[in-house]
N, C-alpha and C positions, 0 to 999 in steps of 0.2 A: 622536570624537562619533558619536552615534547619528544616524541619518537625520532623524527629527523634530526633534531639537536643530539640526541643519544647517538645516533649512528655517525653523524659528523665527528663527534668526540672521541668514539671508538676508532674510527677511521685515522683520525689525526695521531691519535695515540700509538697505532700500529706503524703508519707510514713514516711518522717522525720520531721513531724510537730515541734515536742518539740525541736529537736536541731535547726532547722531553726529559730523558735520563740526566743529562747535564744541568738542565734547569732545575730538576729536582733536588740533585746532589747539592748545587750551590745554595739553593733554599735550606736545606738541612744544615749545612755547615754554617750558614748564617745563623740559623736558630742556635746551633751549639755555641758559637763564638759568642753570642750575646749573653747566653746563660752563663757561660765560663767568666765573662766579664763582671756579671752582677756577683758571682761568687768571690772573685778575686777582690773586689771593693768591699766585701765583708770581711776582709782580712785573711783570706785563704790564699795559699800561694797558687801560682799559675798552673803548675802541672796538676795539683790536687783539684783545682777548681775544673779544669778540663775532663778529669777522669770523674768526677761528681756529675758533672753535665752529661757524659755519655752514659752514666748509670741511670740517671734521672729518665732520659730518653730511651731507656730499654734496649739499647743496642742499635747502632748506625743501620746495620742491613735490616734488621726486622723493621724499624721504622720506615725505611725505603720500600720494602716490599708491601707494607699497608698502603704508603701512598700511591704506589703503582696500581693496586688493587682498586683503590678508590677512584683513580683515573680511568679504570676499564682496560689498562693495558695488559694486565695479567690475562684477563678473559680472551682478549683477541689472540695473544699468544697461544695460550692453552686451545683455542679453537683451531688455530693453524696448524699447531702441532698434532692434534687428532687426525686432521685432515691428511697431512702429510703422511702419518703413520698408517691410516687407511688405505691412501693410494699405494703405498709400498706393500703392505699387505695383499691388496686385490691384484698387483702385478706380479706376485709371488705365486698367486694362484688363478691363471687365467681362466680355467673352468668356470671356477666359484664367480668370477668377476662377470663372464657372459650369462651365467645363470641370474645373478643379482641385475645386471641391466635388462633383462628380457622380462624379468618378472616385476620390475619398476614400470616397464613399458606398457605390458599388458594391464597392469593394475591402472595406470594413468589412462590408457585408452578406454578402459571399460567404465571408469568414473566419468570421464568426459563424453563417452558415447551415451551413458545413461542420461546424463544431466541434458545433453542435447536433445534428447528423446523427449524427456519431461518437460523442457522448454517449449518444444514445439507443438506437444500435445495439450499442456495444461495452461503454461504461462503466457504464451504468446498469442495475442488476438488475432482474429481473421483481418487481412489487410484490405478491408472495406470500411465505409464510413458508419455502421452501426453494428459492430460484430457480436454485440451482447444480444441482438434479437434473432440471432441465426439458429435454427434447431435443424438436426439431421434425423429424417424419418428413414425407418428401415421396415423392411417386410420380413413377415414370420410365417414360415411354410411348415409342411409336415417334416421336411428333412433339415430345416435350420431355423434357428430362432432369430437369426440376423442375416437377413439376404437383401438382395437388390429387387427392384420392381420392374415389371414389364413396362413397356410404353404405354399400353391401354391402362393399366393400373395409374401411371403417373398423371395420365388425362382426367382420369376419375377424381384423383385428388386435387389436381389443379382447377377443374372445373365445379366441384362441388362442395370442398371445403370453406368454410367461413371462418377458420381459426387464425388465418395467415395472410399478410399482406401479399404475398405471392408465392407460389410453388414452383421452384426450378428444377431442372433434372440434368445429369451429364453422366456420359458413360465413362468407363476407365480410360486410362491411356492407351493409345492403341498406336502401333507400330505403322508408319505411313511412308510410302516412297516418294519424296519430294524432289521436284526439280524446277529451277527458275524459269525455264523456258522449254519448248519443245524439244529444243537441240541438246540439252544438257543431259548428263547421265544421272539417272535417279539415285537418291541418297536416301537411308532410312531415317526417320525423324519421328517425333512422338507427338501425336496431337489427340485432341480430345472433342468429341461431339457433346453440344449442349442445347438446351432448349432455346427458342428464339428470345425468351424473356430472361435469359440467365444474367446477363451483364446488367441489364436495366433493373431487375429486382435487387440485385447486390448494391447498386448505386454506383458502379463502375462506368465512368465515362471515357471513352478513348481519348489519348492524346492527339490521335490523327484520325480522321475520318468519322465513321459513325458506328453505332451499335446495329445488330441484327433487328431487322423489321420483324414483326409477329407473322406476317404472311410469308416471310421467307422459310418459315419452319411449318408449313402446313401441306404443302405437295410434295410426295417423295421424289426426290432426285431432280426437282425443278429448278431451284436457286443454288448454284454453286459458288457460295460466297465465302469468306474466310476472314477471320481477325487474327493478326499476328500479335504474337508475345512481344515484348520491348526488346528483350534479349535475342530472339531470333530475328527480329527485324535489323538491329544492328549487326548481326554477325552475318547474315546472308545478304543484305541490302546496304550495309554501310550507313545506317541510320537515314537513308535517302527519303525525304518528303514526298517524292513524287512516285513512291511506292503504291499509293492509293490509286485504285482503278488498273492496277497491273495485273496481267494473267500469270498464274502460276499453274503447275500441274502437281495433282495429288494422286498418286495410285493410277496415273496416266489420264486422269480426268483434268481438265481446265477450269480452274477456280479464279474468281474475281477478289482481289484484296479490297476490302471495303474499310478497314481500320487497323489501328494499331492500339493495343492496350496500354494504360498508363504505366509508369514506372514503377509506381507504388503499390501495383497489382501483380505479383508474380504467380497467381493462381490460388485455388482454395486447396489444392492437395498439400500435404504435410512434407512429403519426400520427394514429389515429382513436380517439375514444371513443364507445363504443355509448351510446345514451341508455336502452336496456333489453336483457334478455337472454329468448328464449323457447325452448322445446324444439325439438330438430330435427323432431320427429312433426309439429310444425305447419307443416312445409314445404308443404302444400298450400294454405295461405292467401296464401303469399307467392311461388308458383310463376309464372314468366313464360313457361313452355313447358308447356301442358297436355297435350302429346302424348307427354311423358316422365313415366315413374314414377320418381319420385326415390328410392323405397324399394327398388327392384329393377333398374333399369338400371344396368350397371357402367359405361358411358359417359357417365353424369351426373355429371360430377366437380366437384361444388360444395362 
C-alpha cells in the first residue's frame, strides 16, 4: 500500500469510527452465524452450535480488537490519546510548556539557519551563465592570509594575468544617501562600486539600458553613471522603463541611470543585495578617508 493510501485509510478509520465499528460487528456476527449454521447441520443443537462457534473464534471482543488493529483504527486512537494526554500535562505545567516551545523553536531555527547558510555557500550556484568558471582571488599580507586588494593590485592582475578570461573587482557594500531628485530628502541605501568590466565578464546583460563602458571606469570622478538592481528599480521607480537616462542623486552627486540589471541577477553577494552598481572610478564620491588616494595607494585595500 502506498504512503498516501495508508494515510487515507487511517484517516477514514478515525473519522468514521462509528460506521466502521458497525460494519465490522455486522461482519463478525455474519461469520459466527454461518459457522453456527454449519455446526447445526452436523446434528448439534442451536445453542451448542453458537457456543462452539464463539469458542472457535476465540471470543468476540478479542477478534474485534484484532480487526480494528488491522484497519489501523487502534493506532490512530492511541495516537490521539497520547496527544490529548500530552496537551493536558503541558497545560498543568505552563513553565515546562514555555521551556519546551522555546527549545523547539531554537532548535528548528538553528537547523534551518545552518541549512540556509550551507545552501547559499555550497549548493546554490552563482546567478550567472557560467558559474563553475568563477574563482575568487584573495590577497595575502603580513597581517592577514585572507585580505582584499588595492586598486593598483587589481589593475596589475587584470592587465598582466593570462590565466583568466577576465578579472573583475568590486568593493564591499556601502551605505549611500539616495534621492530620486534634487528636491527629495536623501535616504540611506546600499550600493556597490564595481569595475567597468564587471557585468560584461560575468555575462550579465541588463534588462533595460546598457552595461558600463570600459572608458567609464578610467578617469576618477568623471562618469557618474549607475546601474540599478531590479528590486530597487521596482521599489523606487515602480518598474518604469523611462528610468533610463534619468538623473538621481547619490551622496549629493548627480548620477545618470544607464541600465537595470536582469531579474535573475540579484548580485554576487551571498547575504547582501546591492540596490545599484557604480564604477570604481567614482570612488572619491564615497570615500571616508580623504587622506588616502584610492587609485594610487597600495595599502588602501578596499
